[in-house]
C-alpha positions as CSV (number, residue, x, y, z in Angstrom):
1,M,-22.7,10.0,-21.6
2,D,-19.1,11.3,-20.9
3,S,-16.0,9.2,-21.7
4,F,-15.7,8.0,-18.0
5,E,-19.2,6.5,-18.1
6,E,-18.6,5.1,-21.5
7,A,-15.4,3.3,-20.4
8,L,-17.2,1.9,-17.4
9,A,-20.3,0.8,-19.5
10,L,-19.1,-2.8,-19.5
11,D,-19.8,-4.6,-16.2
12,V,-16.3,-6.2,-16.3
13,R,-14.5,-2.7,-16.5
14,K,-16.8,-1.3,-13.8
15,K,-15.9,-4.4,-11.6
16,I,-12.1,-3.8,-12.1
17,Y,-12.4,-0.1,-11.6
18,N,-14.4,-0.5,-8.3
19,E,-11.8,-3.0,-7.1
20,I,-9.1,-0.4,-7.7
21,E,-11.2,2.4,-6.3
22,K,-11.8,0.4,-3.0
23,A,-8.3,-0.8,-2.7
24,P,-5.9,1.8,-4.2
25,G,-2.3,0.4,-5.0
26,L,-3.3,-3.2,-5.8
27,H,-1.1,-5.0,-8.3
28,F,-2.3,-7.0,-11.3
29,R,-2.7,-10.5,-9.7
30,E,-4.5,-9.1,-6.7
31,I,-7.0,-7.2,-8.9
32,Q,-7.3,-10.3,-11.0
33,R,-7.9,-12.5,-8.0
34,R,-10.5,-10.0,-6.6
35,A,-12.3,-9.6,-9.8
36,G,-12.2,-13.2,-10.9
37,L,-11.0,-12.6,-14.4
38,A,-8.6,-14.5,-16.9
39,T,-5.2,-12.9,-17.3
40,G,-5.9,-11.8,-21.0
41,A,-9.1,-10.2,-20.1
42,M,-7.5,-8.3,-17.2
43,Q,-4.6,-7.1,-19.2
44,Y,-7.0,-5.8,-22.0
45,H,-9.3,-4.0,-19.8
46,L,-6.6,-2.5,-17.6
47,E,-4.8,-1.2,-20.6
48,Y,-8.1,0.2,-22.0
49,L,-8.8,1.9,-18.6
50,T,-5.2,3.2,-18.5
51,K,-5.4,4.7,-22.0
52,R,-8.6,6.6,-21.2
53,H,-7.0,8.0,-18.0
54,I,-9.6,6.2,-15.9
55,I,-6.8,4.5,-13.9
56,K,-3.2,5.3,-13.5
57,I,-0.1,3.1,-12.8
58,E,2.7,3.5,-10.5
59,K,5.8,1.3,-11.0
60,D,6.8,-0.3,-7.8
61,G,10.0,-2.4,-8.3
62,K,8.8,-5.5,-10.3
63,F,5.2,-4.6,-9.7
64,V,2.8,-2.2,-11.4
65,R,0.2,-0.7,-8.9
66,Y,-3.0,0.6,-10.0
67,F,-4.9,3.7,-8.8
68,A,-8.2,5.4,-9.8
69,V,-7.9,8.8,-11.4
70,R,-11.3,9.8,-9.9
71,G,-12.8,9.3,-6.6
72,P,-10.6,9.3,-3.3
73,Q,-7.3,10.8,-4.3
74,L,-4.0,9.9,-2.6
75,G,-1.9,12.5,-4.4
76,E,1.6,12.2,-3.1
77,D,0.7,9.4,-0.9
78,T,0.5,6.9,-3.8
79,K,4.1,5.8,-3.1
80,L,3.4,5.2,0.5
81,M,0.2,3.2,-0.3
82,S,2.3,1.1,-2.6
83,L,4.6,0.4,0.2
84,L,1.8,-0.4,2.6
85,R,0.6,-3.0,0.1
86,K,3.6,-5.1,0.9
87,E,3.0,-7.3,4.0
88,T,6.5,-7.1,5.4
89,V,6.6,-3.3,5.1
90,R,3.2,-3.0,6.6
91,K,4.2,-5.1,9.6
92,I,7.3,-3.0,10.2
93,L,5.4,0.2,10.0
94,I,2.7,-0.9,12.4
95,F,5.3,-2.1,14.8
96,L,7.0,1.2,14.6
97,L,3.6,3.1,15.0
98,T,3.1,1.3,18.3
99,K,6.7,1.5,19.6
100,K,7.7,5.0,18.1
101,R,11.3,3.9,17.4
102,A,13.3,0.6,17.3
103,N,16.4,-0.8,16.1
104,N,16.9,-3.5,13.3
105,L,17.5,-6.3,15.8
106,T,14.2,-5.4,17.9
107,I,12.2,-5.2,14.7
108,S,13.5,-8.5,13.4
109,R,12.9,-10.4,16.8
110,K,9.4,-9.0,17.4
111,L,8.2,-9.6,14.0
112,A,10.0,-13.0,13.4
113,L,11.7,-11.7,10.3
114,S,15.3,-12.1,9.3
115,P,17.6,-9.1,10.1
116,S,18.5,-9.0,6.4
117,S,14.9,-8.8,5.4
118,V,14.2,-6.0,7.9
119,S,17.4,-4.1,6.6
120,W,16.3,-4.3,3.0
121,Q,12.8,-3.1,3.7
122,V,14.0,-0.2,6.1
123,E,16.5,0.9,3.3
124,K,13.5,1.2,1.0
125,L,11.5,3.1,3.6
126,L,14.5,5.4,4.2
127,A,14.9,6.1,0.4
128,Q,11.2,6.9,0.2
129,G,11.4,9.3,3.0
130,V,9.0,7.3,5.2
131,L,11.5,6.5,8.1
132,E,14.4,8.3,9.5
133,K,17.3,6.9,11.4
134,K,19.0,8.3,14.3
135,S,22.1,7.1,16.2
136,R,22.3,6.5,19.9
137,G,25.7,5.4,21.0
138,R,26.5,2.4,18.7
139,K,22.9,1.6,17.8
140,I,20.7,2.9,15.1
141,Y,17.1,3.5,15.7
142,Y,14.3,3.8,13.0
143,K,11.3,6.1,13.4
144,I,8.4,7.0,11.2
145,I,8.7,10.5,9.8
146,N,5.0,11.2,9.6
147,P,3.2,8.6,11.8
148,E,-0.2,10.4,11.4
149,K,-0.1,10.0,7.6
150,V,0.8,6.3,7.7
151,S,-2.0,5.6,10.3
152,Q,-4.6,7.6,8.4
153,L,-3.9,5.6,5.3
154,L,-4.0,2.2,7.1
155,I,-7.3,3.2,8.8
156,A,-8.9,4.7,5.7
157,H,-8.2,1.6,3.7
158,R,-8.0,-1.1,6.3
159,K,-10.7,-3.2,4.7
160,S,-8.8,-3.3,1.5
161,F,-5.7,-4.8,3.1
162,L,-7.5,-8.1,4.3
163,D,-5.0,-8.2,7.1
164,E,-6.1,-8.9,10.7
165,L,-2.9,-7.0,11.9
166,V,-4.3,-3.8,10.2
167,D,-7.6,-4.3,11.7
168,N,-6.2,-4.8,15.2
169,F,-4.0,-1.7,14.8
170,A,-6.9,0.4,13.5
171,E,-9.2,-0.6,16.3
172,I,-6.5,0.3,19.0
173,W,-5.4,3.5,17.2
174,T,-8.9,5.0,16.8
175,Q,-9.5,4.3,20.6
176,M,-6.4,6.4,21.5
């Protein structure tokens, strides 16, 4: 038995690993909710799996997100997946995928988000290289740099988002 199989010999660890593999980029509380484990047990087993390089962590602001080391690899897309795990960011990106480009006010109105919330999220997406901004007259428009990559991640992991908006988007996008 290799170290990977040994590490996952306990059902509880296998359950945690399977949740992370099915839904890369989940944070602690979401894995805990899906696996149905107590906080202390979750901490212990996540630390165990991390130390044995079965899972890896990515810092995402105040969150730590978890990814499987084996199985489907995201490579450089782990940061994008971490962003997609945030509901507001996901809404903005899906809106921009369907509209191609939009300004802050349009995004804010269509998604019923405050302009400051949209600005905050858009700045993060610009800093991560997911969006670009273009000026047209006095207005600034935002556009996704690589819409194919964003849509592929949404579609490939749509079941893990537990989000009707993603399901609807995936259904429409795959029919195009």
